[in-house]
N, CA, C and O atoms as a MOPAC input file, in Angstrom:
PM7 MOZYME 1SCF
protein

 N    -45.33200 1     9.83900 1   -43.28000 1
 C    -44.76200 1     9.35800 1   -41.96100 1
 C    -43.85000 1     8.16700 1   -41.73900 1
 O    -42.77800 1     8.16200 1   -41.13300 1
 N    -44.49300 1     7.11800 1   -42.36300 1
 C    -44.02100 1     5.67300 1   -42.56700 1
 C    -42.46000 1     5.87100 1   -43.44700 1
 O    -41.33300 1     5.50100 1   -43.11700 1
 N    -42.68300 1     6.21900 1   -44.02900 1
 C    -41.21200 1     6.33800 1   -45.05800 1
 C    -40.26500 1     7.09300 1   -44.43100 1
 O    -39.09200 1     6.91600 1   -44.75600 1
 N    -40.58000 1     8.02300 1   -43.47000 1
 C    -39.71800 1     8.97700 1   -43.09300 1
 C    -39.29400 1     7.95600 1   -41.55700 1
 O    -38.09000 1     7.92200 1   -41.30000 1
 N    -39.93700 1     7.42400 1   -40.90600 1
 C    -39.59600 1     6.69300 1   -40.07500 1
 C    -38.94400 1     5.08000 1   -40.63900 1
 O    -38.52600 1     4.34500 1   -39.74400 1
 N    -38.88800 1     4.68700 1   -41.75100 1
 C    -38.59400 1     3.45500 1   -42.46000 1
 C    -37.27700 1     4.12800 1   -43.17400 1
 O    -36.59800 1     3.41900 1   -43.91700 1
 N    -36.98200 1     5.25200 1   -42.98800 1
 C    -35.53100 1     6.16700 1   -43.88900 1
 C    -34.54200 1     6.11200 1   -42.46800 1
 O    -33.41300 1     5.62400 1   -42.41600 1
 N    -35.29700 1     6.75200 1   -41.34000 1
 C    -34.87300 1     6.84000 1   -39.98400 1
 C    -34.21200 1     5.48900 1   -39.63600 1
 O    -33.03800 1     5.33000 1   -39.30300 1
 N    -34.91800 1     4.78800 1   -39.73600 1
 C    -34.60700 1     3.07500 1   -39.36900 1
 C    -33.50300 1     2.62100 1   -40.13600 1
 O    -32.64800 1     1.98000 1   -39.52600 1
 N    -33.32500 1     2.85100 1   -41.51300 1
 C    -32.73100 1     2.53800 1   -42.42100 1
 C    -31.31400 1     3.36400 1   -42.11700 1
 O    -30.34900 1     2.60900 1   -42.22800 1
 N    -31.01700 1     4.48900 1   -41.82300 1
 C    -30.12700 1     5.32200 1   -41.23000 1
 C    -29.24500 1     4.94400 1   -40.31900 1
 O    -28.01800 1     4.93000 1   -40.41700 1
 N    -30.09400 1     4.55700 1   -39.19400 1
 C    -29.55800 1     3.75500 1   -38.06500 1
 C    -29.14400 1     2.58700 1   -38.15200 1
 O    -28.10000 1     2.28400 1   -37.57500 1
 N    -29.73500 1     1.81300 1   -38.76500 1
 C    -28.82000 1     0.32500 1   -39.17300 1
 C    -27.42200 1     0.76400 1   -39.97000 1
 O    -26.30600 1     0.28300 1   -39.77400 1
 N    -27.77600 1     1.78500 1   -40.90100 1
 C    -26.26500 1     2.08700 1   -41.47700 1
 C    -25.17800 1     1.97000 1   -40.46700 1
 O    -24.32000 1     1.12100 1   -40.22700 1
 N    -25.61600 1     3.46500 1   -39.80800 1
 C    -24.84800 1     3.75000 1   -38.57900 1
 C    -24.18100 1     2.80300 1   -37.89900 1
 O    -22.95300 1     2.78700 1   -37.81100 1
 N    -25.14900 1     1.73500 1   -37.24100 1
 C    -24.52900 1     0.55000 1   -36.66200 1
 C    -23.61000 1     0.07300 1   -37.07200 1
 O    -22.51600 1     0.00800 1   -36.51200 1
 N    -24.03000 1    -0.51100 1   -38.56100 1
 C    -23.07300 1    -1.03000 1   -39.52400 1
 C    -21.51800 1    -0.47400 1   -39.42300 1
 O    -20.54200 1    -1.16900 1   -39.13800 1
 N    -21.51400 1     0.80200 1   -39.69200 1
 C    -20.37900 1     1.62000 1   -39.93500 1
 C    -19.59300 1     1.57700 1   -38.73600 1
 O    -18.36600 1     1.49600 1   -38.77900 1
 N    -20.29700 1     1.63000 1   -37.58700 1
 C    -19.44100 1     1.64300 1   -36.46500 1
 C    -19.26800 1     0.20500 1   -36.11600 1
 O    -18.43300 1     0.18400 1   -35.21100 1
 N    -19.68100 1    -1.09900 1   -36.41700 1
 C    -19.05700 1    -2.12800 1   -36.15900 1
 C    -18.26900 1    -2.70500 1   -37.17400 1
 O    -17.82900 1    -3.83200 1   -36.94500 1
 N    -18.03800 1    -2.24500 1   -38.09500 1
 C    -17.11300 1    -2.04400 1   -39.18800 1
 C    -15.92400 1    -1.85500 1   -38.73000 1
 O    -15.11300 1    -2.76600 1   -38.56300 1
 N    -15.62000 1    -0.09700 1   -38.37300 1
 C    -14.83600 1     0.06300 1   -38.15400 1
 C    -14.11500 1    -0.50000 1   -36.46800 1
 O    -12.96500 1    -0.90500 1   -36.30000 1
 N    -15.11200 1    -0.36900 1   -35.48200 1
 C    -14.58400 1    -1.49200 1   -34.57500 1
 C    -13.88500 1    -2.56800 1   -35.22200 1
 O    -12.65900 1    -2.56800 1   -35.12200 1
 N    -14.63300 1    -3.78700 1   -36.08200 1
 C    -13.47100 1    -4.72500 1   -36.15000 1
 C    -12.11800 1    -4.10700 1   -36.90100 1
 O    -11.02200 1    -4.65500 1   -36.77800 1
 N    -12.27700 1    -3.17800 1   -37.51000 1
 C    -11.06700 1    -2.79100 1   -38.05900 1
 C    -10.10800 1    -2.57800 1   -37.22000 1
 O     -8.97200 1    -3.04100 1   -37.31600 1
 N    -10.57400 1    -1.77600 1   -36.25000 1
 C     -9.04600 1    -1.73800 1   -34.67300 1
 C     -8.95300 1    -2.90100 1   -34.23000 1
 O     -7.83100 1    -3.08500 1   -33.75700 1
 N     -9.79300 1    -4.02300 1   -34.14200 1
 C     -9.47300 1    -5.03400 1   -33.55100 1
 C     -8.36100 1    -5.87200 1   -34.20300 1
 O     -7.39600 1    -6.50300 1   -33.77200 1
 N     -8.92900 1    -5.60400 1   -35.52100 1
 C     -7.57600 1    -6.43900 1   -36.50800 1
 C     -6.32700 1    -5.98100 1   -36.58900 1
 O     -5.30600 1    -6.64600 1   -36.76300 1
 N     -6.48800 1    -4.19700 1   -36.38900 1
 C     -5.32300 1    -3.84200 1   -36.71900 1
 C     -4.41500 1    -4.05900 1   -35.05800 1
 O     -3.26600 1    -4.49900 1   -35.03700 1
 N     -4.99700 1    -3.75800 1   -34.07400 1
 C     -4.33400 1    -3.92600 1   -32.81300 1
 C     -3.96300 1    -5.61400 1   -32.79100 1
 O     -3.08000 1    -6.04100 1   -32.04700 1
 N     -4.61400 1    -6.35500 1   -33.54200 1
 C     -4.34600 1    -8.12600 1   -33.69300 1
 C     -2.88600 1    -8.28200 1   -34.78300 1
 O     -1.99600 1    -9.13200 1   -34.80000 1
 N     -3.11000 1    -7.14100 1   -35.57500 1
 C     -2.04100 1    -7.27500 1   -36.63600 1
 C     -0.59000 1    -6.80800 1   -36.07800 1
 O      0.46600 1    -7.42000 1   -36.23400 1
 N     -0.77500 1    -5.63600 1   -35.42100 1
 C      0.26200 1    -5.10000 1   -34.46200 1
 C      1.08100 1    -6.10600 1   -33.77900 1
 O      2.25600 1    -6.42300 1   -33.96100 1
 N     -0.17700 1    -6.72500 1   -32.59600 1
 C      0.70900 1    -7.78900 1   -31.88400 1
 C      1.49600 1    -8.71400 1   -32.40100 1
 O      2.58900 1    -8.90300 1   -31.86900 1
 N      1.05800 1    -9.56800 1   -33.67700 1
 C      1.52900 1   -10.63100 1   -34.34100 1
 C      2.66500 1   -10.00500 1   -34.75800 1
 O      3.73400 1   -10.61500 1   -34.72700 1
 N      2.58400 1    -8.66800 1   -35.21700 1
 C      4.28900 1    -8.38700 1   -35.61700 1
 C      5.09700 1    -8.26700 1   -34.55200 1
 O      6.08800 1    -8.99700 1   -34.52600 1
 N      4.90200 1    -7.49000 1   -33.63400 1
 C      5.62600 1    -7.39300 1   -32.34400 1
 C      6.10800 1    -8.69000 1   -32.00700 1
 O      7.31700 1    -8.73300 1   -31.78200 1
 N      5.40000 1    -9.88900 1   -31.90200 1
 C      5.63900 1   -11.25700 1   -31.57700 1
 C      6.82700 1   -11.58500 1   -32.48600 1
 O      7.94800 1   -11.82900 1   -32.04100 1
 N      6.42400 1   -11.57300 1   -34.14700 1
 C      7.32700 1   -12.05400 1   -34.98200 1
 C      8.36600 1   -11.45900 1   -34.75300 1
 O      9.33400 1   -12.21900 1   -34.77700 1
 N      8.64900 1   -10.23600 1   -34.49800 1
 C      9.95500 1    -9.19200 1   -34.43300 1
 C     10.63500 1    -9.98000 1   -32.73700 1
 O     11.82800 1   -10.25500 1   -32.60700 1
 N      9.93300 1   -10.14000 1   -31.99000 1
 C     10.49400 1   -10.47100 1   -31.00000 1
 C     11.40000 1   -11.70600 1   -31.06700 1
 O     12.57200 1   -11.74900 1   -30.69400 1
 N     10.47500 1   -12.98800 1   -31.74900 1
 C     11.23200 1   -14.26600 1   -32.44000 1
 C     12.31700 1   -13.82500 1   -32.98300 1
 O     13.36200 1   -14.06600 1   -32.37900 1
 N     12.38600 1   -13.04400 1   -34.29100 1
 C     13.12400 1   -13.20100 1   -35.03400 1
 C     14.87200 1   -12.38800 1   -34.06700 1
 O     16.02200 1   -12.62200 1   -34.44000 1
 N     14.57900 1   -11.71400 1   -33.16500 1
 C     15.65100 1   -10.80900 1   -32.21300 1
 C     16.17900 1   -12.22700 1   -31.66300 1
 O     17.23000 1   -12.76300 1   -32.01600 1
 N     15.26500 1   -12.72600 1   -30.74600 1
 C     15.57100 1   -14.31700 1   -30.02500 1
 C     16.21300 1   -14.94800 1   -30.93800 1
 O     17.07200 1   -15.62500 1   -30.37100 1
 N     16.26300 1   -15.11100 1   -32.23600 1
 C     16.75100 1   -16.57800 1   -33.12300 1
 C     18.05700 1   -15.76400 1   -33.46500 1
 O     19.07100 1   -16.43400 1   -33.66000 1
 N     18.13500 1   -14.50600 1   -33.55200 1
 C     19.61400 1   -13.73000 1   -34.06100 1
 C     20.33100 1   -13.84800 1   -33.07900 1
 O     21.51900 1   -14.13500 1   -33.22900 1
 N     19.72300 1   -13.63400 1   -31.69200 1
 C     20.52100 1   -13.68200 1   -30.57700 1
 C     21.34900 1   -15.20900 1   -30.23100 1
 O     22.48300 1   -15.32900 1   -29.76700 1
 N     20.68100 1   -15.96800 1   -30.49900 1
 C     20.88200 1   -17.36200 1   -30.53700 1
 C     21.94800 1   -17.74800 1   -31.61200 1
 O     22.97400 1   -18.38600 1   -31.37400 1
 N     21.59900 1   -17.32200 1   -32.69600 1
 C     22.86400 1   -17.78800 1   -33.59000 1
 C     24.01600 1   -16.80300 1   -33.41000 1
 O     25.12100 1   -17.10800 1   -33.85900 1
 N     23.82000 1   -15.59800 1   -32.75800 1
 C     24.75200 1   -14.80700 1   -32.44900 1
 C     25.69300 1   -15.45400 1   -31.56000 1
 O     26.90400 1   -15.42000 1   -31.77800 1
 N     25.17700 1   -16.04300 1   -30.56500 1
 C     25.60400 1   -16.92300 1   -29.12300 1
 C     26.46400 1   -18.19800 1   -29.70200 1
 O     27.61900 1   -18.53300 1   -29.43800 1
 N     25.53300 1   -18.77300 1   -30.55400 1
 C     26.46100 1   -20.03500 1   -31.26800 1
 C     27.92000 1   -19.72200 1   -32.28200 1
 O     28.88900 1   -20.42500 1   -32.56700 1
 N     27.55300 1   -18.43100 1   -32.61200 1
 C     28.65900 1   -18.18700 1   -33.46100 1
 C     29.76400 1   -17.71100 1   -32.87300 1
 O     30.84100 1   -17.76300 1   -33.46500 1
 N     29.63100 1   -17.09500 1   -31.42200 1
 C     30.75900 1   -16.80900 1   -30.87300 1
 C     31.74400 1   -18.19400 1   -29.99600 1
 O     30.88900 1   -18.75600 1   -29.31100 1
 N     32.64700 1   -18.67100 1   -29.84200 1
 C     33.12400 1   -20.13800 1   -29.36300 1
 C     33.14800 1   -19.68000 1   -28.24400 1
 O     33.45700 1   -18.58000 1   -27.78600 1
 N     32.62200 1   -21.07200 1   -27.61400 1
 C     32.79100 1   -20.76500 1   -26.14800 1
 C     33.91500 1   -20.83100 1   -25.35500 1
 O     33.61300 1   -21.99100 1   -25.07400 1
 N     34.83900 1   -20.67600 1   -24.79200 1
 C     35.93200 1   -20.67800 1   -24.15300 1
 C     35.96300 1   -21.76900 1   -23.14400 1
 O     35.79300 1   -21.68500 1   -21.92800 1
 N     36.21000 1   -22.79700 1   -23.87300 1
 C     36.38700 1   -24.16700 1   -22.31200 1
 C     37.85000 1   -23.64800 1   -21.52800 1
 O     38.90400 1   -23.10200 1   -21.85300 1
 N     37.16000 1   -24.22000 1   -20.21700 1
 C     38.32300 1   -24.01500 1   -19.36200 1
 C     39.00100 1   -25.14500 1   -19.34700 1
 O     38.48900 1   -26.26200 1   -19.41300 1
 N     40.38500 1   -24.86100 1   -19.24600 1
 C     41.60500 1   -25.39500 1   -18.47100 1
 C     41.46600 1   -26.74100 1   -17.83200 1
 O     41.76900 1   -26.58000 1   -16.65000 1
 N     41.19300 1   -27.83200 1   -18.02300 1
 C     41.50900 1   -28.88100 1   -16.83800 1
 C     42.56400 1   -29.78400 1   -17.02500 1
 O     43.03900 1   -30.26100 1   -18.05600 1
 N     42.85700 1   -29.94100 1   -15.78800 1
 C     43.97900 1   -31.02300 1   -16.12300 1
 C     43.38000 1   -32.51100 1   -16.56400 1
 O     42.31800 1   -33.10300 1   -16.36900 1
 N     44.58800 1   -32.79500 1   -17.24400 1
 C     44.14200 1   -33.74800 1   -18.31000 1
 C     44.34900 1   -35.22600 1   -17.68200 1
 O     45.45700 1   -35.45700 1   -17.19800 1
 N     43.40700 1   -36.20200 1   -17.65500 1
 C     43.56100 1   -37.48600 1   -17.13100 1
 C     44.83300 1   -38.13600 1   -17.35000 1
 O     45.70300 1   -37.40500 1   -17.82400 1
 N     45.15800 1   -39.37400 1   -17.11000 1
 C     46.64100 1   -39.93100 1   -17.41400 1
 C     46.17700 1   -40.67300 1   -18.34300 1
 O     47.06500 1   -41.35600 1   -18.85300 1
 N     44.53100 1   -40.92500 1   -19.05000 1
 C     44.59500 1   -41.74400 1   -20.02500 1
 C     44.68500 1   -40.90200 1   -21.45100 1
 O     45.08400 1   -41.45100 1   -22.47800 1
 N     44.30800 1   -39.62700 1   -21.41200 1
 C     44.19200 1   -38.25100 1   -22.26100 1
 C     45.78800 1   -37.65400 1   -22.53600 1
 O     46.04100 1   -36.93900 1   -23.50600 1
 N     46.82500 1   -38.06800 1   -21.51600 1
 C     48.06900 1   -37.33300 1   -21.74300 1
 C     48.48200 1   -37.78700 1   -22.77600 1
 O     47.89800 1   -38.67400 1   -23.39800 1
 N     49.67100 1   -37.19700 1   -23.16300 1
 C     50.43900 1   -37.68200 1   -24.34100 1
 C     51.31100 1   -38.80700 1   -23.92300 1
 O     52.13800 1   -38.80600 1   -23.01100 1
 N     51.02700 1   -39.66500 1   -24.64800 1
 C     52.29000 1   -40.67200 1   -24.71400 1
 C     53.44500 1   -40.72000 1   -25.47100 1
 O     53.35500 1   -41.32700 1   -26.53900 1
 N     54.81800 1   -40.08300 1   -25.09300 1
 C     55.43100 1   -39.99100 1   -26.12900 1
 C     56.37700 1   -41.62600 1   -26.14200 1
 O     56.45900 1   -42.31600 1   -25.12600 1
 N     56.94500 1   -41.97400 1   -27.32600 1
 C     57.35100 1   -43.20800 1   -27.57300 1
 C     58.65600 1   -43.20200 1   -26.65400 1
 O     59.36400 1   -42.22600 1   -26.40700 1
 N     58.81100 1   -44.49100 1   -26.21100 1
 C     59.78900 1   -45.31900 1   -25.45700 1
 C     60.63200 1   -46.12200 1   -26.31000 1
 O     60.25100 1   -46.76200 1   -27.29100 1
 N     61.48000 1   -46.06300 1   -25.98600 1
 C     62.37400 1   -47.78800 1   -26.41700 1
 C     62.37100 1   -48.59000 1   -25.59900 1
 O     62.95100 1   -49.64500 1   -25.85900 1
 N     61.61000 1   -48.39600 1   -24.04800 1
 C     61.87800 1   -49.51200 1   -23.33200 1
 C     60.24800 1   -49.69800 1   -22.82100 1
 O     59.31600 1   -49.03900 1   -23.28300 1
 N     60.14500 1   -50.58000 1   -21.93100 1
 C     58.52300 1   -51.17200 1   -21.68300 1
 C     58.59300 1   -51.30400 1   -20.33600 1
 O     57.63300 1   -51.82100 1   -19.76600 1
 N     59.72300 1   -50.86900 1   -19.58200 1
 C     59.51200 1   -50.96100 1   -18.29900 1
 C     58.73800 1   -49.54700 1   -17.31300 1
 O     58.27100 1   -48.69300 1   -18.06700 1
 N     58.64100 1   -49.37100 1   -16.47100 1
 C     57.70400 1   -48.22100 1   -15.67600 1
 C     58.39900 1   -47.04000 1   -15.87200 1
 O     59.60300 1   -47.28500 1   -15.79500 1
 N     58.16500 1   -45.77400 1   -16.10900 1
 C     59.36900 1   -44.54200 1   -16.08800 1
 C     60.23700 1   -44.53400 1   -15.41400 1
 O     61.28700 1   -44.07600 1   -15.86600 1
 N     60.21000 1   -44.90300 1   -14.39400 1
 C     61.49600 1   -44.58500 1   -13.40200 1
 C     62.57700 1   -45.27900 1   -14.25500 1
 O     63.62500 1   -44.74500 1   -14.61700 1
 N     62.02000 1   -47.06700 1   -14.64500 1
 C     63.07300 1   -47.85800 1   -14.91200 1
 C     63.65500 1   -47.79400 1   -16.09800 1
 O     64.72300 1   -48.29900 1   -16.44500 1
 N     62.48700 1   -46.79200 1   -17.04600 1
 C     63.13400 1   -46.23700 1   -18.36600 1
 C     64.55200 1   -45.71000 1   -18.11600 1
 O     65.59400 1   -46.13000 1   -18.62000 1
 N     64.34800 1   -44.44700 1   -17.01000 1
 C     65.06000 1   -43.58000 1   -16.61700 1
 C     66.96300 1   -44.25300 1   -16.68700 1
 O     67.98400 1   -43.90000 1   -17.27800 1
 N     66.57500 1   -45.40200 1   -15.67700 1
 C     67.97600 1   -45.95100 1   -15.21500 1
 C     68.09700 1   -46.80100 1   -16.48400 1
 O     69.28500 1   -47.03500 1   -16.70400 1
 N     67.36400 1   -47.28900 1   -17.30200 1
 C     67.76200 1   -48.50000 1   -18.28600 1
 C     67.92300 1   -48.21200 1   -19.84800 1
 O     67.89300 1   -49.04200 1   -20.75700 1
 N     68.12800 1   -46.62500 1   -19.95000 1
 C     68.10700 1   -45.88600 1   -21.35700 1
 C     69.52300 1   -45.94600 1   -21.40200 1
 O     70.24600 1   -45.34700 1   -20.60700 1
 N     70.00600 1   -46.82100 1   -22.52600 1
 C     71.43000 1   -46.38600 1   -23.02800 1
 C     71.97500 1   -44.91700 1   -23.54300 1
 O     73.14500 1   -44.78300 1   -23.90000 1

């Protein structure tokens, strides 16, 4: 009778351990799947940001400031209107 009770307790302990192991395995698999999804999302974001950086952003054409405008070489050092009248 004692051996039967001991065998029953050992069997019950073995079942509890196997349930705990399978539960831990399920938790680890879910954690691994979640980490894989996070990694895939990060890779997607990284690829999209690389693609955005590769496409040249079109700059709006703005009017140039007078300091940025092309200066053409002149033969005279007067104002532009005076240069028109003093050119030979």
